[in-house]
N, C-alpha and C positions, 0 to 999 in steps of 0.2 A: 319975653325972655324965659319966664318961668315955664311956659308951655314947651319951649324948645328943650329946656333942661329935663322936664318930665318925659318927653318923647325919647330923649337920648338915653335916659335911665331905663325906660321900658325896652328899648332896642338892645342895650347892653346886657340887661338881665336875660332877655330871650336868647341872645348869642351865647351867654354863659351856660344857660340850661342846655342848649344844643351841644356845646362842647362837652359838658358833663355826660350827657347821654351817649355821645360818640365814644367817650373814654370807657364808659360802662359796657357799651356794646362790644368794643374792641377787646376789653378784658374777658367778656363772656365768650366771644369767638375764640380767643386764645385758650381759654379753659376747655372749651368744647373740642378744639383741635387736639389739645393734649390728651384729653380723655379718649378721643377716637384713635390717636396714635397708640396709646397704652392698650386699648382694646384690641387693635390690630396685632400688636406685638404679642399680646397674651394669647390671642387666637392662633397665631402662627406657631408660637411655642407649644401650645396644646396639640396642634395638628402634627408638629414635628415629633413630639413625644409619642403621640398615638401611632404615627407611622413607624417610628422606631420600635415601638412595642409590637406592632403588627409584623415588621420585618423579623424581629427577634423570635416572635412566636412561629412565624413561617420557617425560620432557620431551625428552630428546635423541632418543629414537626418533621422537616426533611431529615434531620439527624436521627430522630426516632424511627422513621420509616426505613432509612438506610440501615441503621443498626439492626433492626428486626429482620430485614431481608437478608443481611449478611449472616445473622445467626441461623436463619433457616437453611442457608447453603451448607452449614456445618452439621445439619441433622443427619442421622443415620437412616432416615426414611426418604426414599426417592420422591414420593409425592410432595413432601415438605420442601425438599430442595427445588423441585419444579416451581412450587409456589413462591420461593425466594427469587428465582429468576424472573418470573412475571412481575413480581412486586418491584424489582429493580427496573424493569422495562418501563412500567408506568411512571416511576419516579423520574427517569431520564426523559421520557416523552413530555412530562409536565414541567420540567426544570432544566432549561438548556445549559445552565452553568454546571450541572451535575453529570453531563453526558460523558465527558472524557473519563471522569472518575469511575462511572459505572462500567464503561467499556474496559477500563483497567481491571475491574473486579471480575468481569466475565473472562478476560484473558488469563487472569491469575487462577481462576477455577480450572480452566482448560490446561494450564501448565502443571496442575497437580498430577502425581503419578497415577497411572491407570493401566490395568491389565484387562485386555479384552476377554470375553467369556470363551472358555475352552469347550468345544463341542463334545469332547469326551466326558465332561462333567454333566452332560445332558442325556447320557445313555441311560437306558432303563435299569441297568445293573449298578449305576452309580449310587453311592451311599447318600444318606440324608444331608450330611455336611457338604458334600460336593454339589449336590442339587441346590442347596441353599446358596452356596457360593456362586453357582451359575446364574441363578435368578437375580441375585444382587448385582452381578456384573452386567447383566442384560438391562436392568433398571437404570444403572449408572450410565450405560451407553445412551439410553434415551434422554437422560438429563444433559449429557454432553452434546448430543445432537441438537437439543433445544437451544443450548447456549450458542452453538455455532450458527443456528438459524437466526437467532436474534441479532447477531453481528451482521449477517448478510442482509437481513431485512432493513436494518437501520443505517447501513452504509451504502445503500444503493440510491443514487439521486432520483431515480424514477419514482421513488416512493413519496416524493413531494414533501408534505409536512411531516411525514414519518422519517425523513432523512435527517440524520443527526450531524452531518458534516464530515469533512475529511479528517477523521480522528486517527490518532496513532494506535498501532497494534503492537503488542509484545507477546508473541507466542513462542518464545524461545524454548526449545525442547518439548513442546506440547505434543501430545498424542492426538492427532486429528483424524476424523473418520468421514470419508466422502465430503471433504471440506469444500465449500463453494463461496466465492466472492464475485461471481459473474456480474459484470457491469458496475461493480462498486467503485467508489472514489475514496481513497484512503490517504492518510498522511504517512509518516515514517512507519514502516512495516518491518518487523523483525520475526523471522521464522527460522532462525539459526538452530540447527540440530533438531528441528521438528521432524516428526514421523507422520507421513501422510498415508493412511490406509484407505484403500479404494481409490476412486477417481478424484483428483484434485482439480477444481474448476476455477480458473482465473481469467476466462475469456472476457475481453473488453474491459478488464479492470484498469483503472488509472491510479498509478502510484505517484502521488504528487511530491514525494521526497524519496530518500533512499529506501531500497527494498532489499532485505538481507535474507537469502535462502541458503547461505553457505553451510555446508555439511549436513543439509537436510536430506531426508530419505523419502522418495516417492515410490511406494510399493506397487501402486497401480499407475494408470495413465495420468499424465500431467498436461493440462490444457491451458495454454496462455494465449490462444489465438487472439490477435487484434488488441492485445494489452498495450498500455503505454507506460513506460518507465521514465518519469521526469528526472528523478535522481539516479544515483548509481545503482546498478542491479548486480547483486552479489550472489553468484551460484558456485563459488569455488568449492571443490570437494563434494559437491552434491551428487547423490546417486539417483538415477532415474531407472527404475526397474521395468516399468511399462513404456509405452510410447510417450514421447515428449513433443508437444505441438506448440511451436512458437511462430506459426505462420502469420505474416503481416504485423508482427510486433514492432513497436517503435521504441528504440532505445535512444534517448536524448542525452544521456551521459554515458560514462564507462559501463560496459557490460563485461562482467568478470566470470568466466566459466572455466578458469584454470583448474586442472586436475578433476574436473567433473567426469562422471561415468554414466554413459548412456547405453543401457543394456538393450532396450527396445529400439525401434526406429525413432529418429528425431527429424523434425520438420522445421526449418527456419525459412522456407521459401517466402520471398517478397518481404522479408523483414528489413528494417532500416537501422543501421548503427551510426549514430552521429559522431560519436567519439570512439575511443579504442574498444576493440572487440578482442578479448583475451580468451583463447581456447588452448593455451599452452599445456601440454601433457594431459589433455583430455583424452578419454577413451570412448570410442564409438564402436560398439559391438554390432548393433543393427545398422540399417541403412541410414545415411545422413544426407539430407536434402537441403542445400543452400542455394537452390536455383533462384535467380533474379534478386538475390540479396544485394543491398546497397551498403557497402562499407565506406563511410565517409572518412573516418579516422583509420588508424592502422588496424590491420587484421593480423593477429598473432596466433598462429597454430603450431608453433615450434614444439617438436617432440610429441605431437598428438599421434594417436593411433586409430586408423579406420579399418575395422575388420570387415564390415559390410561395404556396400557401394558408397561412394562419395561423389555427389553431384554438385558442381558449382556452375552449371551452365547459365550463361547470360548474367552472371554476377558482375557487379561493378566494384572495383577496388580503387577508391580515390586516393587513399593513403597508401602506405607501404603494405605489401602482402608478404608475410613471413611464414613459410612452410618448411623451414630447415629441420632436417632429421625426422620429418613426418613419415609414418609408415602407412601406405595405402595397400590393403590386401584385397579389396574388391574392385569393382568397376569404377574407374576414376574419370570424371568428365569435367573439363573446363571449357567446353565448346562455347564460343561467342562471348566468353568473359572479357572484361575490359580492365586492364591494369594501368592506371594513370600514374601511380607512384612506382616505387621499386618493387620487384617481385623476386623473392629469394626462395629457391627450392633446393638449396645446397644439402647434399647428403640425404635427400628424400629417397624413399624406397617404394617403387611401384610394382604391383603384381599385374603383369600384363602391360600393354602399351597404353598410357593415359591419353585421353582425347583432349587436344587443344585446338581443334579445328576452328578457324576464324577467330581465335583469341587475339586480342590486341594488346601489345606491350608498348607503353609510351615512356616508361622510365627504364632504369637499369633492370636487367634480367639475368639471373644466375641459376644454373642447374649443376654447379660444380659437385662432382662426386656423387651425383644422383644415379640410381640404377633402376632398370626395369627388367624383371625376370632375371635378376642377377647379372645383367649386362649394363654397361655404362649407358646412360640415357641423356640425350640432349635433343631438343626439338630441331626439326630440319632447318629451321631458320629462326634466328633470334633478332631479326630486323624488327621494325615497328609492328608488323603484323605477322603472326604465326598461323600458317594455313593448315598444314598437315604434318604433324611431328611423326615421321616414320623413320628417321635416321637413328641408327644405333651404332655402337662400336666406337 
């Protein structure tokens, strides 16, 4: 019996020791886990603080570089201003979030008043003050050309990593010299009352939002061939002194050319208007080519004036075509045009007999009170197809 008791006591003591050891180990594991959790939290906090410090330092560095570059743009020395432009370019290239801001600065610089150099100030007999003024204006022209080039270089998707995205442009009232955005892809673009000296190149440009050129002045040629206007295109009251080329342009929203003045020739051949095309009260002094144009929405030319030739051959008018009170003083051709909607030529004035050979009218058609060479004009047949309008009187 004593032996069994002693054996029981030894077993009980051993089990108690094991229980104590397990409790100690559990406590040790719990302490270790707590220590590890505290260490991880401390490390995460330290990393977060370090990262925030790094971000703050980077932000301060960006601010310092930006401020210095903008200060350089205000220098009275052209080389310093050029340095400011290139500093902004580097800053935008390295910091994507700053690109729109820096484009805004470039646009703001180009919006500042500028007087081009006068060649008379470059004459040998010009005084020192006039010569100095000429030199400063020439240098400023180079600075502005550089700002324009930077915009073009970084708004063209073909530049790959140097492309900054379809950013917005505000060049309201800017004096622009040989301005080019060929092949660019831009956001909302505002060129209201801008003055374009030399040739303006917008060929193959994609405007992803509204584009405003209303009341702008193009003193040289304006080239928009194959451009795409995704938003509304505003050209109301714009003056085109040279030739205006809009061949194969795509307008996916309203195209507004009301009261525009085209002094040179204008080419819209094979352009496409998805919504309304407004040319009311526009003045065409040179020849106007609308051959093979597709008007899906209404085409409104009411009270427009064509001094040169007006060619609409093979044009397609899906919506209504309104040419009421239009004056055609040159050769007028609508041969093979298709009018799916209504066609209104009421009180239109033609110099000579307009050509409507093989034109097709599928909607209402009216030539009320229209005249050709001061005589009442009405096509020979206003059935669904007009073959040869030779009838007068």
